[in-house]
C-alpha positions in Angstrom: 12.4 47.2 15.5 15.7 45.6 16.0 16.4 42.1 17.2 19.7 40.5 18.2 21.1 37.9 15.8 24.6 36.5 16.2 25.5 39.4 18.5 24.6 42.3 16.2 21.2 44.0 15.8 19.1 43.1 12.7 16.3 45.3 11.5 12.9 43.6 11.1 11.0 44.8 8.1 7.4 43.8 7.1 7.4 41.6 4.1 3.9 42.8 3.2 4.6 46.6 2.9 8.3 47.0 3.6 7.4 49.1 6.7 9.6 49.2 9.8 6.9 49.9 12.3 6.8 46.4 13.6 6.5 44.9 17.1 6.1 41.5 18.4 2.5 40.5 18.7 2.9 40.5 22.5 4.0 44.1 22.4 1.3 45.0 19.8 -1.5 43.7 22.0 -0.7 46.2 24.7 1.1 49.0 22.7 0.1 52.1 20.9 -3.1 51.8 19.0 -4.0 48.4 20.5 -7.2 49.6 22.1 -8.3 51.5 19.0 -7.6 48.5 16.7 -8.7 45.9 19.2 -5.4 44.1 18.9 -5.7 42.6 22.3 -8.6 40.4 21.1 -7.5 40.1 17.4 -4.0 38.8 18.3 -5.0 36.6 21.3 -3.0 33.4 21.6 -5.9 31.5 23.1 -9.2 31.6 24.8 -9.3 33.3 28.2 -10.7 30.6 30.5 -10.7 31.8 34.1 -13.1 30.2 36.5 -16.3 30.2 34.4 -17.2 26.8 35.8 -17.5 28.0 39.4 -19.7 30.9 38.4 -21.9 28.7 36.2 -22.2 26.2 39.1 -23.3 28.9 41.5 -25.8 30.4 39.0 -27.2 26.9 38.4 -27.6 26.1 42.0 -29.4 29.4 42.7 -31.8 28.7 39.9 -32.3 25.1 41.2 -33.0 26.6 44.7 -35.7 28.9 43.2 -37.3 25.8 41.5 -37.3 24.0 44.9 -38.8 27.0 46.6 -41.6 27.1 44.0 -42.3 23.4 44.7 -42.7 24.1 48.5 -44.8 27.1 47.8 -47.0 25.1 45.5 -47.4 22.4 48.1 -48.2 24.8 50.9 -50.7 26.8 48.9 -52.1 23.8 47.0 -51.1 25.2 43.6 -50.2 22.3 41.4 -48.9 24.5 38.6 -46.2 25.9 41.0 -45.4 22.4 42.2 -45.0 20.9 38.7 -43.3 24.0 37.2 -40.9 24.3 40.1 -40.0 20.7 40.0 -39.3 20.9 36.2 -37.3 24.1 36.7 -35.3 22.5 39.5 -34.5 19.3 37.5 -33.6 21.2 34.3 -31.4 23.6 36.1 -29.7 21.0 38.3 -28.8 18.7 35.4 -28.2 21.5 33.0 -25.7 23.0 35.4 -23.6 19.9 35.4 -23.6 19.8 31.6 -22.5 23.4 31.4 -19.8 23.0 34.1 -18.5 19.8 32.3 -18.2 21.7 29.0 -16.4 24.6 30.7 -13.9 22.1 32.1 -13.4 20.5 28.8 -12.8 23.8 27.1 -10.3 24.9 29.8 -8.5 21.5 29.5 -8.3 21.9 25.7 -6.9 25.5 26.1 -4.3 24.3 28.6 -3.3 21.4 26.4 -3.0 23.6 23.3 -1.1 26.4 25.0 2.4 25.1 24.1 1.5 24.6 20.4 0.0 28.1 20.3 3.0 29.7 22.0 5.3 28.0 19.3 3.5 30.0 16.6 2.5 33.1 18.6 5.8 34.1 20.3 8.0 34.6 17.2 5.3 36.5 15.3 5.4 40.3 14.6 2.7 42.8 13.8 3.1 45.6 11.3 1.1 48.7 12.3 1.5 50.2 8.9 -0.4 47.5 7.0 -1.9 45.6 10.0 -0.3 42.3 9.0 1.3 39.5 11.0 4.4 37.6 10.0 7.4 35.7 11.3 10.8 37.1 10.3 12.7 34.4 8.3 9.5 32.4 7.8 10.0 30.3 10.9 7.9 28.6 12.4 5.3 29.6 9.7 5.6 31.4 6.4 3.4 34.1 4.9 1.8 37.4 5.7 -1.6 37.2 7.4 -4.3 39.6 8.7 -4.7 39.5 12.5 -7.8 37.4 12.0 -6.1 34.9 9.8 -3.2 34.8 12.3 -5.6 34.2 15.2 -7.3 31.4 13.3 -4.0 29.8 12.4 -2.8 29.8 16.1 -6.1 28.7 17.5 -6.5 25.9 14.9 -2.9 24.6 15.3 -3.4 24.6 19.1 -6.6 22.6 18.9 -9.2 25.1 20.2 -10.5 26.8 17.0 -14.0 25.5 18.0 -13.8 28.0 20.9 -13.7 31.1 18.7 -16.7 33.1 19.9 -19.6 33.7 17.6 -19.2 37.0 15.7 -15.4 36.8 15.9 -14.0 37.6 12.4 -11.3 35.0 12.9 -13.9 32.3 12.8 -14.7 33.1 9.2 -11.2 34.0 8.1 -9.7 31.9 5.3 -6.1 30.9 5.6 -4.0 31.3 2.4 -3.0 28.0 0.8 0.7 29.0 0.9 0.8 29.3 4.7 2.4 26.2 6.0 3.2 25.2 9.5 5.8 22.5 10.0 4.8 19.6 12.4 5.5 20.0 16.1 8.8 18.4 17.0 8.4 15.3 19.2 
């Protein structure tokens, strides 16, 4: 891959293996081999928060409605178990829905607030398909060669939403090398 530097093309070479099969992480997420290697998820710049709160609200209200229906059925048929169980179900679902929706909103707000910090690290990064490593040419804004999982953890941690890494994601357990340093965000 060639990039423009001071008007002339410069060849980007992987510092890990010396390979020239490198692409920006944005290109790698959608390019050749991305589906096979799950690069779309492994190189994600942040969590994909799209309207989960609305769906969770609708689901919670449906379950609350079912609980209320059980209460009415229990009252009409003189079945106290339905009445008590339906009331408990309705209360738990009603208040639980608001807790879940509030948490969804907080996660979405954290993702939006961290997006500029994530972009600062994610945009200049390159992925080497030969050794499956991620690096920044010239060592700016971060230095070192990382696995895709380490890179994802670095970006998500610096952006402030590493706690949103899903369970089972290898990036959650990835250890960042001690020599990888990220300079502070300019004010």
